[in-house]
N, C-alpha and C positions, 0 to 999 in steps of 0.2 A: 448522239453524234458529236463529233469534235467541231469546234468552231474556229479552231486555229491550228497551225501546223508548225512545228518546231524544225527549223532547217539548220540549226546549229550543229556543228560537228560533234560527234559522240564523246571525244576527249574533253572538249570545253564543257559539255553538259555534265560529265562526270566530275570535273573540278568544281562547278557550281553546286553539285550535290554534296560533295565532300565539304565545301566551305559552309553550306547550310547546316550540315549535320554537326560540324565543328562548332558553330555558333550556338546551336541547340545544346550540345553536350557541355560546352564551356559555361553556358548559363546554369545548367544543372550542377556543374562542378563547383561554380562560384556559390550557389545557393547552399550546397552541402558544406563547403569551407566556411561559409559565413555562419551556418547553423552550429558547426563544430566550434568555431571561435567563440560564439555567443554562449554555448553550453560550458566551454572551458572557463570563460570569463565569470559565469555565475558560480561555478564550482570553486574557482580561485577566490572569489569575493566571500563566499561562505567559509572557506578555509581561513581566510584572513580574519573574519569576525570571530570564528571559533578560537583561533590562536590569541586574539586579543582578550577574549572572555577567559580563556584559560590563564593568561598572564595575570589578569585582575584577580582571578580566584587563587592563584599562587601567592600574590601579594597579600591578599586578605588571610591566607592560611598560615603565612610566616609566623605571626604571633601565637597562633594555636600550636604550631610545631615547637616553638620555643617554650611555651608553657608545658607541653608534653614532655620535653626533655628535663625541664625543671621539676615536674611532678615525679618523674623517674628518679631523679637524683635525690629529691626530698624523701621519697619512699625508701630509698637505700639508706639515707641518714637515719630515718625512723627505725628501720630494721636494726641498724648498727647500735642505736641507742637502746632499743629494747633488749638487745643481747647484753649490752653493758649493764643494763638495769637488773636483768635476771642474774647476771654474774655478781653484781654488787649485793643483791638480796641473798643469794646463797652464801656469799662470804659473811654477810651480817648474820645469817643464821649459824654458820659455823663458828663465828666469833662468840655468839651468845651461847652456844653449846660449850665452848671452851671455858667461858665465864662461869656456866653452871656447874662444870666439873670442878673448877677452881673453888666455888662456894661449897660443893659437896666435901672437897678435901679439907677445907678450913673447918667445917662443922664436924667432920669425923675427927680432925686433930683436937678439937675442943673436948672431945670424949676420951681422950688419952689412949686411942687405939682400941677401945673396948667395943667398937661398932664396926662391923663390915658390910659393905654393899655387895650383894650377890647378883642383883638384877636391876637394870635401869631401862625404862622404856619412855618414849615421847609420843604424845598424841596431840594433833592440832585439831582444835574445834573452831569452825568459822561460823560465828553467829551473825545476827542482824547488824550490829553496830561495829564490833571489833573481833578480831581473831584472838583466841586464847589458846594456851598450850597447857597440857597437863603432863607433868613428869611422875612416873610411878616408880617407886623405889621399893625393893624388898631385900632382906639380908637377915644377918644374925648378929645379936648383941649379947654381951656378957650377962646383963641383967636389965630390969625395967628402968633402973636409974640411968643407964647408958642410953636406952632408947629415948627417955625424957629429955636428957641433955642434948642429944642429937637433934630431936624435934625442935627444942627450944633454940638451938644455935641456928637452925635453918630459918626459923621465924625472925630471929634477930638480924639476919642477913638483910632484911628488907628488900629482898629481890623477888618475892613471891607475893601474890595476892592472898593466898591461903596456903597453910601447911596442915594437912589433915592426917592423923594417924588412923588408918582404917582397921588394922587388926594387929594383935600380938598373939604369940602362941609359944609353947614350950618345945624344946628339942634338946637332944644331947649332941654334943660335939666331942667325939671320943668318949671320955668318961665324965666330961664337965657338963652341967646342966646350963643350958643357954636359952635366950629368948629369940624368937623369930618376929619380924615385924613387916608390915606393908603400909606405906604412906603414899599420899598423893600431894604434890606440890603444884599449885596453879599459878601461872604467870601470863 
Protein backbone atom coordinates (compact mmCIF):
# COMPACT_ATOMS: atom_id res chain seq x y z
CA UNK A 1 0.00 0.00 0.00
CA UNK A 2 1.10 3.53 -0.69
CA UNK A 3 2.14 5.83 2.07
CA UNK A 4 2.01 9.00 0.06
CA UNK A 5 0.01 10.53 -2.69
CA UNK A 6 1.45 12.66 -5.50
CA UNK A 7 -0.80 15.58 -6.24
CA UNK A 8 1.44 17.34 -8.69
CA UNK A 9 0.07 17.89 -12.15
CA UNK A 10 0.93 15.32 -14.81
CA UNK A 11 2.91 17.82 -16.99
CA UNK A 12 5.13 18.74 -14.08
CA UNK A 13 5.69 15.09 -13.19
CA UNK A 14 6.60 14.37 -16.82
CA UNK A 15 9.17 17.22 -16.76
CA UNK A 16 10.71 15.80 -13.59
CA UNK A 17 10.91 12.36 -15.16
CA UNK A 18 12.56 13.78 -18.29
CA UNK A 19 15.07 15.74 -16.16
CA UNK A 20 15.90 12.63 -14.14
CA UNK A 21 16.40 10.53 -17.30
CA UNK A 22 18.50 13.28 -18.88
CA UNK A 23 20.74 13.37 -15.80
CA UNK A 24 21.09 9.58 -15.86
CA UNK A 25 21.85 9.46 -19.59
CA UNK A 26 24.20 12.41 -19.42
CA UNK A 27 26.21 10.57 -16.76
CA UNK A 28 26.35 7.52 -19.04
CA UNK A 29 27.31 9.67 -22.03
CA UNK A 30 29.95 11.44 -19.98
CA UNK A 31 31.40 8.11 -18.81
CA UNK A 32 31.40 6.78 -22.38
CA UNK A 33 33.09 9.97 -23.65
CA UNK A 34 35.65 9.79 -20.83
CA UNK A 35 36.39 6.13 -21.65
CA UNK A 36 36.76 7.00 -25.36
CA UNK A 37 39.11 9.90 -24.58
CA UNK A 38 41.13 7.69 -22.23
CA UNK A 39 41.38 4.92 -24.84
CA UNK A 40 42.30 7.44 -27.55
CA UNK A 41 44.96 8.98 -25.32
CA UNK A 42 46.55 5.58 -24.58
CA UNK A 43 46.53 4.73 -28.30
CA UNK A 44 48.06 8.11 -29.16
CA UNK A 45 50.79 7.74 -26.50
CA UNK A 46 51.60 4.23 -27.84
CA UNK A 47 51.79 5.69 -31.35
CA UNK A 48 54.12 8.45 -30.16
CA UNK A 49 56.35 5.92 -28.38
CA UNK A 50 56.44 3.74 -31.53
CA UNK A 51 57.24 6.75 -33.71
CA UNK A 52 60.09 7.76 -31.38
CA UNK A 53 61.45 4.21 -31.43
CA UNK A 54 61.18 4.11 -35.22
CA UNK A 55 63.07 7.40 -35.49
CA UNK A 56 65.80 6.08 -33.18
CA UNK A 57 66.08 2.88 -35.24
CA UNK A 58 66.28 4.86 -38.48
CA UNK A 59 69.08 6.97 -37.03
CA UNK A 60 70.92 3.80 -35.98
CA UNK A 61 70.32 2.26 -39.45
CA UNK A 62 71.72 5.22 -41.43
CA UNK A 63 75.39 4.09 -41.08
CA UNK A 64 74.40 0.57 -42.12
CA UNK A 65 72.60 1.90 -45.20
CA UNK A 66 75.64 4.03 -46.06
CA UNK A 67 77.88 0.97 -45.66
CA UNK A 68 75.54 -1.02 -47.86
CA UNK A 69 75.81 1.50 -50.67
CA UNK A 70 79.60 1.56 -50.16
CA UNK A 71 79.72 -2.24 -50.36
CA UNK A 72 77.69 -2.20 -53.58
CA UNK A 73 80.00 0.44 -55.07
CA UNK A 74 83.09 -1.51 -54.00
CA UNK A 75 81.67 -4.73 -55.45
CA UNK A 76 81.12 -2.94 -58.76
CA UNK A 77 84.72 -1.68 -58.64
CA UNK A 78 85.98 -5.21 -57.88
CA UNK A 79 84.00 -6.60 -60.81
CA UNK A 80 85.41 -3.91 -63.12
CA UNK A 81 88.95 -4.61 -61.91
CA UNK A 82 88.48 -8.35 -62.42
CA UNK A 83 87.28 -7.71 -65.97
CA UNK A 84 90.30 -5.48 -66.60
CA UNK A 85 92.60 -8.10 -65.09
CA UNK A 86 91.22 -10.87 -67.27
CA UNK A 87 91.58 -8.60 -70.30
CA UNK A 88 95.17 -7.78 -69.35
CA UNK A 89 95.97 -11.47 -68.83
CA UNK A 90 94.46 -12.40 -72.18
CA UNK A 91 96.45 -9.61 -73.84
CA UNK A 92 99.61 -10.84 -72.10
CA UNK A 93 98.92 -14.34 -73.42
CA UNK A 94 98.42 -12.95 -76.93
CA UNK A 95 101.63 -10.95 -76.63
CA UNK A 96 103.52 -14.04 -75.50
CA UNK A 97 102.07 -15.97 -78.43
CA UNK A 98 103.25 -13.25 -80.80
CA UNK A 99 106.68 -13.39 -79.18
CA UNK A 100 106.76 -17.18 -79.60
CA UNK A 101 105.82 -16.88 -83.25
CA UNK A 102 108.64 -14.35 -83.64
CA UNK A 103 111.10 -16.74 -81.97
CA UNK A 104 109.99 -19.55 -84.27
CA UNK A 105 110.47 -17.28 -87.29
CA UNK A 106 113.97 -16.33 -86.14
CA UNK A 107 114.91 -19.98 -85.52
CA UNK A 108 113.55 -20.95 -88.94
CA UNK A 109 115.48 -18.11 -90.57
CA UNK A 110 118.68 -19.45 -88.92
CA UNK A 111 118.14 -22.66 -90.92
CA UNK A 112 118.13 -20.79 -94.25
CA UNK A 113 114.54 -21.76 -94.99
CA UNK A 114 115.31 -25.51 -94.92
CA UNK A 115 112.67 -26.11 -92.18
CA UNK A 116 108.94 -25.63 -92.36
CA UNK A 117 106.45 -25.77 -89.53
CA UNK A 118 103.29 -27.62 -90.48
CA UNK A 119 101.51 -27.84 -87.14
CA UNK A 120 101.75 -25.83 -83.91
CA UNK A 121 99.70 -26.51 -80.77
CA UNK A 122 99.73 -25.13 -77.23
CA UNK A 123 98.80 -26.89 -74.03
CA UNK A 124 98.74 -25.35 -70.56
CA UNK A 125 99.61 -27.51 -67.57
CA UNK A 126 98.67 -26.08 -64.20
CA UNK A 127 100.82 -27.70 -61.55
CA UNK A 128 101.09 -27.26 -57.79
CA UNK A 129 103.41 -24.26 -57.79
CA UNK A 130 103.37 -22.71 -61.26
CA UNK A 131 101.60 -23.07 -64.54
CA UNK A 132 103.70 -24.28 -67.46
CA UNK A 133 102.89 -24.38 -71.13
CA UNK A 134 104.03 -26.87 -73.74
CA UNK A 135 104.22 -25.93 -77.39
CA UNK A 136 104.26 -28.90 -79.79
CA UNK A 137 105.75 -28.36 -83.25
CA UNK A 138 105.72 -30.70 -86.20
CA UNK A 139 106.83 -30.12 -89.73
CA UNK A 140 109.19 -31.03 -92.55
CA UNK A 141 112.92 -30.29 -92.94
CA UNK A 142 115.31 -30.85 -95.84
CA UNK A 143 117.67 -33.02 -93.76
CA UNK A 144 118.74 -33.93 -90.22
CA UNK A 145 121.19 -31.02 -90.11
CA UNK A 146 118.33 -28.55 -90.66
CA UNK A 147 116.36 -30.19 -87.82
CA UNK A 148 119.42 -30.00 -85.54
CA UNK A 149 120.02 -26.30 -86.40
CA UNK A 150 116.35 -25.50 -85.79
CA UNK A 151 116.39 -27.27 -82.41
CA UNK A 152 119.65 -25.55 -81.44
CA UNK A 153 118.32 -22.11 -82.49
CA UNK A 154 115.25 -22.62 -80.28
CA UNK A 155 117.46 -23.64 -77.33
CA UNK A 156 119.73 -20.61 -77.81
CA UNK A 157 116.72 -18.26 -77.75
CA UNK A 158 116.59 -18.81 -73.95
CA UNK A 159 112.80 -18.48 -74.03
CA UNK A 160 112.07 -22.11 -73.20
CA UNK A 161 112.75 -24.22 -70.14
CA UNK A 162 113.30 -27.25 -72.34
CA UNK A 163 113.35 -27.99 -76.08
CA UNK A 164 112.95 -31.73 -76.74
CA UNK A 165 113.10 -33.36 -80.16
CA UNK A 166 110.53 -36.16 -79.78
CA UNK A 167 110.75 -37.90 -83.14
CA UNK A 168 112.06 -37.70 -86.67
CA UNK A 169 111.08 -39.66 -89.71
CA UNK A 170 111.55 -39.91 -93.45
CA UNK A 171 109.14 -38.62 -96.07
CA UNK A 172 109.12 -37.54 -99.69
CA UNK A 173 108.11 -34.06 -100.75
CA UNK A 174 107.50 -34.42 -104.46
CA UNK A 175 110.62 -36.33 -105.56
CA UNK A 176 112.90 -34.96 -102.84
CA UNK A 177 113.77 -37.02 -99.76
CA UNK A 178 112.95 -35.02 -96.58
CA UNK A 179 112.76 -35.44 -92.82
CA UNK A 180 109.69 -35.02 -90.61
CA UNK A 181 110.12 -33.92 -87.01
CA UNK A 182 108.08 -33.45 -83.84
CA UNK A 183 109.39 -31.43 -80.90
CA UNK A 184 108.07 -30.05 -77.62
CA UNK A 185 109.11 -26.71 -76.17
CA UNK A 186 108.28 -26.16 -72.51
CA UNK A 187 108.03 -22.63 -71.09
